[in-house]
VEXPANU-899379 format. One record per residue: x, y, z of N, C-alpha, C in turn; residue in three letters. Coordinates in steps of 0.05 Angstrom, whole numbers, padded with zeros to 5 digits, always signed. Example, Ala and Ser with C-alpha at 12.3 -4.5 7.8 and 13.67 -1.06 7.14 Angstrom:
// residues 2
+00264-00114+00156+00246-00090+00156+00264-00066+00156ALA
+00257-00045+00142+00273-00021+00143+00258+00001+00157SER
// end
This chain:
// residues 384
+02509+02958+02646+02499+02949+02620+02502+02971+02600UNK
+02513+02965+02576+02519+02985+02556+02494+03001+02550UNK
+02496+03028+02554+02476+03046+02545+02452+03049+02564UNK
+02450+03034+02586+02428+03036+02604+02437+03049+02630UNK
+02423+03070+02638+02431+03085+02661+02424+03070+02686UNK
+02443+03054+02697+02436+03036+02719+02431+03050+02745UNK
+02441+03075+02748+02436+03089+02773+02407+03095+02777UNK
+02391+03093+02755+02362+03097+02757+02347+03071+02759UNK
+02361+03048+02758+02348+03022+02759+02347+03014+02788UNK
+02322+03011+02798+02318+03005+02826+02315+02975+02830UNK
+02331+02963+02847+02330+02934+02852+02321+02930+02881UNK
+02301+02914+02884+02291+02907+02911+02299+02879+02917UNK
+02314+02875+02940+02322+02849+02948+02306+02840+02972UNK
+02291+02818+02969+02276+02807+02992+02293+02785+03005UNK
+02307+02791+03026+02326+02773+03039+02329+02780+03068UNK
+02331+02759+03086+02335+02765+03114+02362+02754+03125UNK
+02378+02742+03108+02405+02733+03117+02425+02755+03114UNK
+02437+02764+03137+02456+02786+03136+02479+02783+03116UNK
+02491+02759+03114+02514+02755+03097+02506+02758+03067UNK
+02482+02747+03060+02473+02750+03032+02465+02779+03026UNK
+02453+02792+03045+02446+02820+03041+02471+02837+03036UNK
+02491+02833+03053+02516+02849+03050+02529+02844+03023UNK
+02531+02819+03016+02545+02812+02991+02531+02822+02966UNK
+02504+02817+02965+02489+02824+02941+02486+02854+02939UNK
+02480+02867+02961+02476+02897+02961+02502+02911+02953UNK
+02524+02901+02964+02550+02914+02958+02557+02912+02928UNK
+02555+02888+02917+02563+02884+02889+02544+02899+02870UNK
+02518+02900+02876+02500+02914+02858+02504+02944+02860UNK
+02508+02954+02883+02513+02983+02886+02540+02990+02872UNK
+02559+02973+02874+02585+02977+02861+02581+02978+02830UNK
+02562+02962+02820+02556+02961+02792+02538+02984+02783UNK
+02528+03000+02802+02513+03024+02794+02483+03022+02799UNK
+02473+03000+02811+02445+02998+02816+02437+03012+02842UNK
+02412+03021+02844+02401+03032+02868+02387+03009+02883UNK
+02395+03001+02907+02386+02977+02920+02372+02983+02946UNK
+02349+02970+02950+02335+02971+02975+02330+02942+02985UNK
+02326+02940+03011+02324+02913+03024+02297+02910+03038UNK
+02285+02887+03035+02261+02880+03051+02267+02853+03065UNK
+02263+02852+03091+02270+02829+03107+02247+02811+03114UNK
+02223+02818+03106+02200+02800+03110+02179+02807+03088UNK
+02158+02791+03087+02137+02794+03066+02123+02821+03068UNK
+02118+02831+03092+02104+02856+03095+02121+02879+03084UNK
+02147+02879+03091+02164+02900+03080+02166+02897+03050UNK
+02168+02873+03040+02171+02868+03011+02148+02880+02995UNK
+02123+02873+03004+02100+02882+02989+02096+02913+02991UNK
+02104+02924+03014+02102+02953+03018+02121+02967+02999UNK
+02146+02956+02996+02166+02969+02979+02158+02965+02949UNK
+02147+02942+02942+02138+02938+02915+02117+02959+02907UNK
+02098+02964+02926+02077+02982+02921+02086+03012+02921UNK
+02105+03018+02939+02112+03046+02943+02136+03056+02926UNK
+02154+03037+02919+02179+03046+02905+02181+03038+02876UNK
+02163+03021+02867+02162+03012+02839+02190+03003+02829UNK
+02201+02982+02840+02227+02972+02831+02226+02961+02802UNK
+02249+02963+02788+02251+02952+02761+02259+02922+02761UNK
+02268+02913+02784+02276+02885+02787+02273+02877+02816UNK
+02263+02852+02821+02260+02842+02848+02276+02816+02850UNK
+02293+02814+02871+02308+02789+02876+02296+02779+02902UNK
+02285+02755+02901+02268+02745+02924+02278+02718+02933UNK
+02285+02717+02959+02291+02691+02972+02265+02678+02978UNK
+02261+02654+02968+02235+02640+02972+02231+02631+03001UNK
+02252+02634+03017+02250+02627+03046+02246+02652+03063UNK
+02240+02675+03050+02235+02700+03065+02211+02696+03083UNK
+02214+02704+03108+02192+02700+03128+02165+02713+03118UNK
+02144+02696+03119+02117+02706+03114+02107+02703+03085UNK
+02124+02694+03067+02114+02694+03039+02103+02666+03032UNK
+02086+02666+03013+02075+02641+03001+02089+02637+02974UNK
+02108+02619+02972+02124+02616+02947+02107+02610+02923UNK
+02083+02598+02926+02066+02591+02903+02051+02615+02892UNK
+02045+02635+02909+02029+02657+02900+02043+02684+02901UNK
+02067+02685+02911+02080+02711+02916+02085+02726+02889UNK
+02091+02712+02868+02096+02726+02842+02071+02739+02831UNK
+02049+02725+02834+02023+02737+02826+02016+02761+02842UNK
+02020+02759+02869+02014+02781+02887+02031+02805+02880UNK
+02057+02801+02875+02075+02823+02868+02065+02838+02844UNK
+02057+02824+02823+02049+02837+02798+02022+02850+02801UNK
+02005+02841+02819+01979+02853+02824+01982+02880+02837UNK
+02002+02883+02854+02004+02909+02869+02025+02927+02857UNK
+02041+02917+02839+02062+02933+02827+02051+02952+02806UNK
+02063+02976+02803+02054+02995+02783+02060+02985+02755UNK
+02079+02966+02753+02085+02953+02727+02080+02923+02730UNK
+02061+02913+02713+02054+02885+02715+02075+02867+02702UNK
+02096+02879+02692+02117+02863+02679+02144+02865+02694UNK
+02143+02873+02719+02168+02875+02735+02180+02847+02737UNK
+02205+02843+02729+02217+02816+02730+02225+02809+02759UNK
+02223+02783+02765+02230+02773+02792+02249+02749+02789UNK
+02272+02751+02803+02291+02729+02804+02288+02716+02831UNK
+02283+02690+02831+02280+02675+02856+02306+02663+02866UNK
+02312+02665+02892+02335+02652+02904+02324+02628+02919UNK
+02337+02605+02914+02327+02580+02926+02350+02563+02935UNK
+02345+02546+02955+02365+02527+02965+02364+02501+02950UNK
+02343+02497+02935+02338+02471+02923+02346+02471+02894UNK
+02362+02451+02887+02373+02449+02860+02359+02428+02843UNK
+02339+02414+02854+02326+02393+02839+02310+02405+02816UNK
+02308+02389+02794+02295+02398+02770+02266+02405+02775UNK
+02252+02388+02791+02224+02394+02796+02220+02420+02810UNK
+02238+02427+02828+02236+02453+02842+02241+02476+02823UNK
+02260+02473+02806+02266+02495+02786+02241+02500+02768UNK
+02230+02478+02758+02206+02480+02741+02183+02493+02756UNK
+02180+02485+02781+02158+02496+02797+02161+02526+02801UNK
+02185+02534+02805+02191+02563+02809+02183+02579+02784UNK
+02192+02569+02762+02186+02583+02737+02157+02583+02730UNK
+02143+02561+02735+02115+02559+02730+02098+02576+02748UNK
+02110+02582+02772+02095+02599+02791+02097+02629+02783UNK
+02115+02636+02765+02116+02664+02755+02143+02677+02757UNK
+02164+02663+02766+02190+02675+02767+02202+02677+02739UNK
+02218+02698+02734+02230+02701+02708+02257+02686+02707UNK
+02269+02681+02729+02294+02666+02731+02298+02657+02759UNK
+02317+02640+02764+02323+02631+02791+02354+02628+02794UNK
+02363+02631+02819+02391+02626+02825+02392+02608+02850UNK
+02407+02587+02847+02410+02568+02869+02432+02576+02888UNK
+02426+02577+02914+02446+02584+02935+02461+02559+02943UNK
+02486+02562+02949+02503+02586+02947+02510+02592+02918UNK
+02514+02617+02912+02519+02625+02884+02544+02642+02882UNK
+02555+02642+02857+02578+02658+02851+02569+02687+02845UNK
+02582+02707+02856+02573+02734+02852+02575+02743+02823UNK
+02595+02733+02809+02597+02740+02780+02573+02730+02765UNK
+02565+02705+02770+02541+02694+02757+02516+02710+02765UNK
+02515+02717+02791+02492+02732+02802+02489+02758+02786UNK
+02510+02773+02783+02509+02799+02769+02503+02795+02739UNK
+02514+02774+02727+02509+02769+02698+02480+02763+02693UNK
+02468+02747+02711+02439+02740+02708+02421+02765+02711UNK
+02429+02782+02730+02413+02807+02734+02416+02825+02710UNK
+02440+02828+02700+02444+02845+02676+02427+02835+02652UNK
+02427+02808+02649+02412+02796+02627+02382+02801+02629UNK
+02372+02798+02653+02343+02802+02658+02336+02832+02653UNK
+02352+02850+02664+02347+02879+02660+02347+02886+02631UNK
+02368+02877+02617+02371+02883+02589+02348+02872+02572UNK
+02340+02847+02578+02319+02834+02563+02292+02849+02568UNK
+02287+02855+02592+02262+02868+02599+02261+02897+02587UNK
+02284+02910+02588+02286+02937+02578+02280+02937+02548UNK
+02292+02919+02533+02288+02918+02504+02260+02909+02497UNK
+02249+02890+02512+02222+02881+02507+02201+02903+02510UNK
+02205+02919+02531+02186+02941+02536+02188+02963+02515UNK
+02213+02966+02505+02218+02988+02485+02211+02980+02457UNK
+02212+02954+02451+02209+02945+02424+02181+02950+02413UNK
+02180+02955+02387+02154+02958+02373+02138+02932+02375UNK
+02113+02934+02384+02097+02909+02386+02091+02898+02359UNK
+02092+02914+02338+02085+02905+02311+02109+02892+02297UNK
+02132+02905+02297+02155+02895+02282+02175+02881+02300UNK
+02173+02885+02326+02193+02875+02346+02220+02887+02342UNK
+02222+02909+02328+02247+02923+02325+02250+02942+02349UNK
+02275+02949+02356+02279+02968+02379+02265+02994+02374UNK
+02254+03005+02397+02239+03030+02396+02256+03054+02402UNK
+02243+03076+02409+02256+03102+02411+02278+03103+02433UNK
+02274+03091+02455+02294+03092+02476+02320+03077+02467UNK
+02316+03054+02454+02339+03040+02443+02353+03055+02421UNK
+02337+03068+02404+02348+03085+02383+02365+03108+02394UNK
+02354+03121+02414+02368+03143+02427+02394+03133+02439UNK
+02393+03111+02453+02416+03100+02466+02438+03093+02446UNK
+02429+03081+02423+02449+03073+02403+02462+03097+02390UNK
+02446+03118+02385+02458+03142+02374+02479+03154+02392UNK
+02472+03155+02418+02491+03166+02438+02516+03150+02439UNK
+02514+03123+02436+02538+03106+02436+02556+03113+02412UNK
+02544+03116+02389+02560+03122+02365+02572+03150+02367UNK
+02557+03169+02377+02568+03196+02380+02591+03197+02400UNK
+02590+03181+02421+02611+03180+02441+02636+03166+02430UNK
+02632+03146+02412+02654+03130+02402+02670+03145+02381UNK
+02657+03163+02366+02670+03178+02345+02679+03160+02322UNK
+02669+03136+02319+02676+03119+02297+02659+03129+02273UNK
+02668+03124+02248+02652+03132+02225+02625+03117+02225UNK
+02604+03132+02221+02577+03120+02220+02559+03135+02202UNK
+02538+03122+02193+02518+03134+02176+02490+03128+02187UNK
+02473+03148+02187+02445+03144+02197+02426+03150+02174UNK
+02408+03131+02169+02388+03135+02148+02360+03135+02161UNK
+02344+03155+02155+02316+03156+02163+02299+03147+02140UNK
+02280+03130+02145+02263+03118+02124+02234+03124+02130UNK
+02220+03133+02110+02192+03141+02114+02176+03133+02089UNK
+02151+03123+02093+02134+03115+02071+02117+03139+02061UNK
+02114+03141+02036+02097+03162+02024+02069+03150+02017UNK
+02049+03166+02024+02021+03158+02018+02011+03134+02034UNK
+02024+03129+02057+02016+03107+02074+01989+03112+02087UNK
+01984+03136+02096+01959+03142+02109+01935+03138+02091UNK
+01938+03146+02065+01917+03142+02046+01912+03112+02042UNK
+01933+03096+02041+01930+03067+02038+01916+03056+02063UNK
+01923+03065+02086+01910+03056+02111+01881+03062+02111UNK
+01874+03086+02102+01846+03094+02101+01830+03077+02081UNK
+01842+03070+02059+01828+03055+02038+01826+03025+02045UNK
+01848+03014+02054+01849+02984+02058+01846+02975+02087UNK
+01848+02993+02106+01845+02986+02134+01871+02982+02149UNK
+01869+02982+02175+01893+02981+02192+01907+02954+02190UNK
+01892+02932+02187+01905+02906+02186+01923+02904+02162UNK
+01914+02914+02139+01930+02914+02115+01954+02933+02118UNK
+01948+02956+02131+01970+02975+02136+01992+02963+02154UNK
+01984+02947+02174+02003+02934+02191+02021+02915+02175UNK
+02008+02901+02156+02023+02883+02139+02045+02897+02123UNK
+02038+02921+02114+02057+02937+02099+02081+02945+02117UNK
+02074+02953+02141+02096+02961+02160+02114+02937+02166UNK
+02102+02914+02171+02119+02890+02176+02135+02882+02152UNK
+02124+02885+02129+02139+02878+02104+02162+02898+02100UNK
+02157+02923+02106+02178+02943+02103+02201+02937+02122UNK
+02194+02929+02147+02215+02921+02166+02231+02898+02156UNK
+02218+02878+02144+02232+02855+02133+02250+02862+02110UNK
+02241+02881+02093+02257+02890+02070+02282+02903+02080UNK
+02280+02920+02101+02303+02934+02112+02323+02913+02123UNK
+02313+02894+02139+02330+02874+02151+02344+02857+02130UNK
+02329+02850+02109+02340+02834+02088+02363+02849+02073UNK
+02359+02874+02068+02379+02890+02055+02405+02892+02071UNK
+02401+02895+02097+02425+02896+02115+02438+02869+02117UNK
+02422+02848+02116+02434+02821+02117+02451+02816+02092UNK
+02441+02825+02069+02455+02820+02044+02479+02838+02040UNK
+02477+02864+02048+02497+02883+02041+02510+02896+02066UNK
+02499+02893+02089+02507+02908+02112+02529+02894+02128UNK
+02531+02903+02153+02551+02893+02172+02537+02882+02196UNK
+02549+02862+02210+02536+02850+02233+02529+02870+02255UNK
+02544+02892+02257+02539+02912+02278+02518+02932+02270UNK
+02506+02931+02246+02486+02950+02238+02462+02949+02256UNK
+02448+02971+02258+02425+02974+02276+02401+02983+02260UNK
+02378+02971+02266+02353+02979+02255+02333+02985+02277UNK
+02320+03008+02276+02300+03015+02296+02274+03023+02283UNK
+02252+03020+02298+02226+03028+02288+02217+03052+02305UNK
+02218+03076+02293+02212+03100+02307+02182+03101+02315UNK
+02166+03090+02297+02137+03089+02302+02123+03093+02275UNK
+02098+03083+02273+02083+03087+02248+02098+03075+02225UNK
+02103+03092+02204+02117+03083+02180+02145+03095+02179UNK
+02156+03101+02202+02183+03113+02203+02203+03093+02215UNK
+02226+03089+02202+02247+03071+02211+02274+03086+02210UNK
+02294+03073+02223+02320+03085+02223+02341+03063+02221UNK
+02362+03068+02206+02385+03050+02204+02410+03064+02213UNK
+02427+03051+02228+02454+03061+02234+02474+03040+02223UNK
+02490+03049+02204+02509+03031+02190+02535+03046+02186UNK
+02550+03037+02166+02576+03049+02159+02574+03066+02134UNK
+02589+03088+02133+02587+03105+02109+02594+03091+02083UNK
+02611+03071+02085+02620+03057+02060+02599+03040+02048UNK
+02578+03032+02063+02558+03014+02052+02530+03026+02052UNK
+02526+03049+02064+02499+03060+02067+02485+03065+02041UNK
+02500+03074+02020+02487+03079+01994+02475+03054+01982UNK
+02491+03033+01982+02482+03007+01971+02458+02996+01986UNK
+02459+02998+02012+02437+02988+02029+02411+03003+02023UNK
+02413+03029+02023+02389+03046+02019+02377+03042+01991UNK
+02394+03040+01971+02384+03035+01944+02371+03007+01941UNK
+02382+02988+01955+02371+02961+01955+02343+02961+01968UNK
+02340+02976+01990+02314+02978+02003+02294+02990+01984UNK
+02301+03012+01970+02283+03024+01951+02275+03005+01929UNK
+02294+02991+01919+02289+02972+01897+02270+02950+01906UNK
+02275+02939+01929+02258+02917+01939+02230+02927+01946UNK
+02229+02951+01957+02202+02962+01965+02186+02967+01940UNK
+02197+02980+01920+02182+02986+01896+02173+02961+01881UNK
+02188+02940+01883+02180+02915+01870+02158+02900+01886UNK
+02158+02905+01912+02140+02889+01929+02113+02903+01934UNK
+02113+02929+01937+02090+02944+01947+02065+02941+01929UNK
+02067+02938+01903+02043+02935+01887+02027+02910+01895UNK
+02039+02890+01907+02025+02866+01915+02004+02871+01937UNK
+02006+02894+01950+01986+02900+01971+01962+02915+01960UNK
+01961+02922+01935+01939+02937+01923+01922+02919+01906UNK
+01897+02926+01903+01878+02913+01885+01887+02918+01856UNK
+01882+02899+01838+01890+02902+01810+01879+02928+01798UNK
+01855+02935+01805+01842+02959+01794+01858+02984+01802UNK
+01867+02985+01827+01883+03008+01836+01910+03009+01823UNK
+01922+02985+01819+01948+02984+01805+01945+02994+01776UNK
+01923+02987+01763+01918+02994+01735+01916+03025+01732UNK
+01904+03038+01752+01901+03067+01749+01923+03082+01764UNK
+01943+03067+01775+01967+03080+01787+01963+03092+01815UNK
+01942+03084+01829+01938+03094+01855+01909+03090+01865UNK
+01902+03105+01886+01876+03101+01898+01861+03128+01899UNK
+01835+03126+01900+01818+03150+01902+01803+03149+01929UNK
+01805+03171+01943+01792+03173+01970+01776+03198+01972UNK
+01752+03195+01983+01734+03218+01987+01733+03224+02017UNK
+01738+03249+02024+01739+03256+02052+01711+03263+02062UNK
+01708+03271+02087+01682+03276+02100+01667+03299+02086UNK
+01682+03317+02074+01669+03340+02061+01662+03334+02032UNK
+01667+03309+02024+01660+03301+01997+01682+03308+01976UNK
+01705+03317+01985+01727+03323+01967+01741+03297+01959UNK
+01745+03293+01933+01758+03269+01923+01787+03275+01917UNK
+01805+03258+01927+01833+03261+01924+01846+03236+01912UNK
+01866+03240+01896+01881+03217+01884+01908+03214+01898UNK
+01915+03189+01904+01940+03183+01917+01955+03162+01902UNK
+01980+03167+01894+01996+03147+01879+02001+03122+01896UNK
+02011+03101+01883+02020+03077+01897+02042+03086+01917UNK
+02042+03073+01940+02062+03080+01960+02090+03079+01950UNK
+02106+03097+01959+02135+03098+01953+02150+03102+01979UNK
+02176+03103+01978+02193+03104+02002+02214+03126+01999UNK
+02216+03142+02020+02236+03164+02021+02258+03157+02041UNK
+02283+03161+02033+02305+03154+02051+02325+03177+02050UNK
+02332+03187+02074+02352+03208+02077+02375+03198+02094UNK
+02400+03203+02086+02423+03193+02101+02442+03215+02108UNK
+02453+03214+02132+02474+03232+02140+02497+03216+02152UNK
+02522+03226+02149+02545+03212+02160+02562+03232+02175UNK
+02581+03222+02191+02600+03239+02204+02626+03241+02189UNK
+02626+03234+02163+02650+03235+02147+02659+03264+02143UNK
+02640+03281+02135+02647+03309+02129+02635+03329+02150UNK
+02614+03321+02163+02601+03338+02182+02605+03327+02210UNK
+02614+03344+02228+02618+03335+02256+02591+03333+02270UNK
+02583+03309+02277+02558+03305+02291+02564+03303+02320UNK
+02551+03320+02336+02557+03322+02365+02535+03314+02383UNK
+02510+03316+02374+02488+03309+02392+02463+03300+02376UNK
+02445+03287+02390+02422+03274+02377+02404+03295+02364UNK
+02401+03318+02377+02384+03339+02366+02394+03348+02338UNK
+02420+03350+02335+02432+03358+02309+02425+03337+02288UNK
+02428+03311+02296+02422+03290+02277+02392+03291+02269UNK
+02375+03295+02288+02346+03296+02282+02339+03319+02263UNK
+02352+03342+02268+02346+03366+02251+02356+03361+02222UNK
+02380+03350+02219+02390+03345+02193+02374+03323+02178UNK
+02367+03302+02192+02352+03281+02180+02324+03290+02172UNK
+02312+03307+02188+02285+03317+02181+02287+03334+02156UNK
+02307+03350+02153+02312+03366+02129+02315+03348+02104UNK
+02331+03327+02107+02336+03309+02085+02311+03293+02077UNK
+02296+03284+02097+02272+03268+02092+02251+03285+02077UNK
+02249+03310+02086+02230+03329+02073+02238+03333+02044UNK
+02264+03335+02039+02274+03339+02012+02268+03314+01995UNK
+02273+03291+02006+02268+03266+01991+02238+03264+01984UNK
+02221+03273+02001+02192+03272+01996+02183+03291+01975UNK
+02200+03310+01967+02192+03329+01947+02193+03316+01919UNK
+02205+03292+01916+02206+03278+01891+02183+03260+01888UNK
+02174+03256+01863+02154+03236+01857+02166+03208+01860UNK
+02151+03190+01872+02162+03163+01875+02183+03160+01896UNK
+02197+03138+01897+02217+03133+01917+02242+03149+01911UNK
+02255+03158+01933+02279+03174+01929+02298+03170+01953UNK
+02324+03172+01947+02345+03171+01967+02362+03196+01965UNK
+02365+03210+01987+02382+03234+01988+02403+03231+02010UNK
+02426+03242+02005+02448+03239+02024+02461+03266+02028UNK
+02465+03273+02053+02478+03298+02060+02508+03297+02055UNK
+02517+03314+02036+02545+03314+02030+02559+03341+02037UNK
+02545+03357+02053+02557+03383+02059+02582+03379+02075UNK
+02601+03396+02071+02627+03396+02085+02626+03418+02106UNK
+02630+03410+02131+02629+03429+02153+02652+03449+02150UNK
+02646+03475+02151+02667+03495+02149+02674+03505+02177UNK
+02700+03504+02183+02710+03512+02210+02724+03538+02207UNK
+02717+03558+02223+02729+03585+02222+02745+03590+02248UNK
+02768+03602+02245+02784+03610+02268+02770+03632+02283UNK
+02754+03649+02270+02740+03671+02283+02712+03672+02272UNK
+02694+03680+02289+02666+03682+02281+02662+03707+02263UNK
+02683+03724+02262+02681+03749+02247+02692+03746+02218UNK
+02701+03721+02211+02712+03717+02184+02690+03721+02164UNK
+02695+03737+02143+02676+03741+02121+02688+03732+02095UNK
+02671+03722+02078+02680+03714+02052+02686+03739+02034UNK
+02706+03737+02018+02712+03759+01999+02692+03758+01977UNK
+02690+03780+01961+02671+03780+01939+02677+03759+01919UNK
+02703+03753+01914+02711+03733+01895+02702+03705+01905UNK
+02705+03700+01931+02696+03674+01942+02665+03671+01940UNK
+02652+03694+01945+02623+03694+01944+02614+03687+01915UNK
+02628+03700+01895+02620+03695+01868+02625+03666+01860UNK
+02646+03654+01871+02652+03626+01866+02629+03608+01875UNK
+02618+03615+01898+02595+03599+01908+02572+03601+01889UNK
+02566+03625+01880+02542+03629+01863+02547+03616+01836UNK
+02572+03616+01826+02579+03602+01802+02574+03573+01804UNK
+02581+03561+01827+02576+03532+01832+02546+03527+01832UNK
+02531+03545+01844+02502+03541+01845+02490+03541+01817UNK
+02499+03560+01801+02490+03562+01774+02497+03537+01758UNK
+02521+03527+01762+02530+03503+01748+02513+03479+01756UNK
+02508+03476+01782+02492+03454+01791+02463+03456+01782UNK
+02453+03481+01781+02426+03485+01771+02424+03475+01742UNK
+02445+03481+01727+02445+03472+01699+02446+03441+01697UNK
+02463+03429+01715+02464+03400+01715+02438+03388+01723UNK
+02425+03399+01743+02399+03389+01752+02378+03390+01731UNK
+02377+03413+01716+02358+03416+01695+02362+03395+01673UNK
+02388+03390+01666+02394+03370+01646+02386+03342+01655UNK
+02392+03337+01681+02385+03310+01692+02354+03307+01692UNK
+02340+03327+01700+02311+03326+01702+02299+03322+01675UNK
+02311+03334+01654+02299+03332+01628+02299+03304+01616UNK
+02317+03287+01626+02318+03260+01615+02303+03240+01632UNK
+02290+03248+01653+02276+03230+01671+02246+03229+01662UNK
+02237+03206+01653+02208+03204+01646+02191+03210+01670UNK
+02171+03226+01666+02154+03234+01689+02132+03214+01694UNK
+02127+03209+01720+02105+03193+01728+02107+03163+01726UNK
+02129+03153+01715+02131+03124+01712+02146+03113+01736UNK
+02134+03093+01749+02147+03081+01772+02171+03064+01765UNK
+02173+03056+01739+02196+03039+01731+02222+03054+01733UNK
+02221+03081+01733+02246+03096+01734+02253+03105+01763UNK
+02238+03095+01783+02242+03104+01810+02270+03099+01820UNK
+02282+03076+01812+02309+03070+01821+02329+03090+01810UNK
+02326+03097+01783+02344+03117+01771+02340+03144+01784UNK
+02314+03151+01788+02308+03176+01799+02319+03179+01828UNK
+02322+03157+01842+02332+03157+01869+02361+03167+01870UNK
+02376+03163+01848+02404+03171+01848+02408+03201+01845UNK
+02388+03215+01832+02391+03243+01825+02393+03261+01850UNK
+02377+03256+01871+02379+03273+01895+02408+03275+01906UNK
+02425+03256+01901+02453+03258+01911+02467+03283+01898UNK
+02459+03290+01874+02470+03314+01861+02457+03339+01873UNK
+02430+03338+01875+02416+03361+01884+02421+03368+01914UNK
+02428+03347+01930+02434+03352+01958+02460+03369+01960UNK
+02479+03364+01943+02503+03380+01943+02496+03409+01937UNK
+02477+03413+01920+02467+03440+01913+02455+03453+01937UNK
+02438+03438+01951+02426+03448+01976+02446+03455+01997UNK
+02467+03438+01999+02488+03442+02019+02503+03468+02014UNK
+02508+03475+01989+02523+03499+01983+02506+03523+01991UNK
+02480+03523+01986+02463+03545+01994+02464+03548+02024UNK
+02462+03526+02039+02463+03527+02068+02489+03538+02078UNK
+02511+03531+02065+02537+03541+02075+02539+03572+02070UNK
+02528+03581+02048+02529+03610+02043+02512+03624+02063UNK
+02489+03613+02069+02471+03626+02089+02485+03628+02116UNK
+02498+03607+02124+02512+03607+02150+02535+03626+02150UNK
+02549+03629+02128+02573+03645+02128+02566+03675+02128UNK
+02543+03683+02119+02536+03711+02116+02515+03721+02136UNK
+02510+03704+02156+02490+03713+02176+02505+03722+02201UNK
// end
């Protein structure tokens, strides 16, 4: 299964027929699963309890089992109450199939069966169970394990990709003022906004994950990531005031008093988005992506209101680690910094302060300032 380490997936087969044991064990081990066998009910329950399998394949004619209660018993003694069970049965009648599923089986296979179908059904069950356990219970978006797996797939493929980290500003204050139920609604609405933006502007292969809390991630293509992220900001800024009371909207935020009696003001929630691509920078591992994205997200949060920043640094490759920049090259770098500083000051001077109506325009400016940040980083790396 793509991205899932099957050598760590333990499959327990409850079967006493030598020919079925040989065929199923051989094909599953060939596909990378770790397989154990139980030939009667006592062995089956002992292995469920002691080895914690991720999947059980159970012949309903296994000696000693009660087909009506076996699924309940398995989940009572298993370390995981959601371990999937596929039943093997000789009966193809509709009533029998319904009875098996109602008794607690996740799927069934009628004997005799084709080995290709057998493997396909197992892969489907494993994949579905894996994703369901990893998914956010609130948004139903893939969670951290799926995010990590997807990143590793893209890194291995070396195809052009862009990763955007999305974080809400002032969400905790909103949660404290309006309560967790209202906060959950904001998180679910944010997830829908992201999905809608990708549906409108993205690609069918795009990926959305929920890291946790108010943090999300998008993996898309470099050619469309800017449009997608700006659409998310635009939709979020237009939608989020609907979650506030009119009085809080009128004064531009909320007032919260902490346990020490200190009163703090928090603006209406905004959204920060940071994007990195492998267009100019060679991305080689997940840790590198996390470090870069954390840097960008922190930078985006330094702006008032919603902001989108994109890493445009160009990776510098040196033939030798001892290569030093000449004084002329060094001066060129500082000249660029001075020029960009001047541009930034001019840009900032035309941005009205504190008005949320300009958040979309303000979101474009960090693209300039990120280039500025990248130059400083390149100089630091070159002279250390």
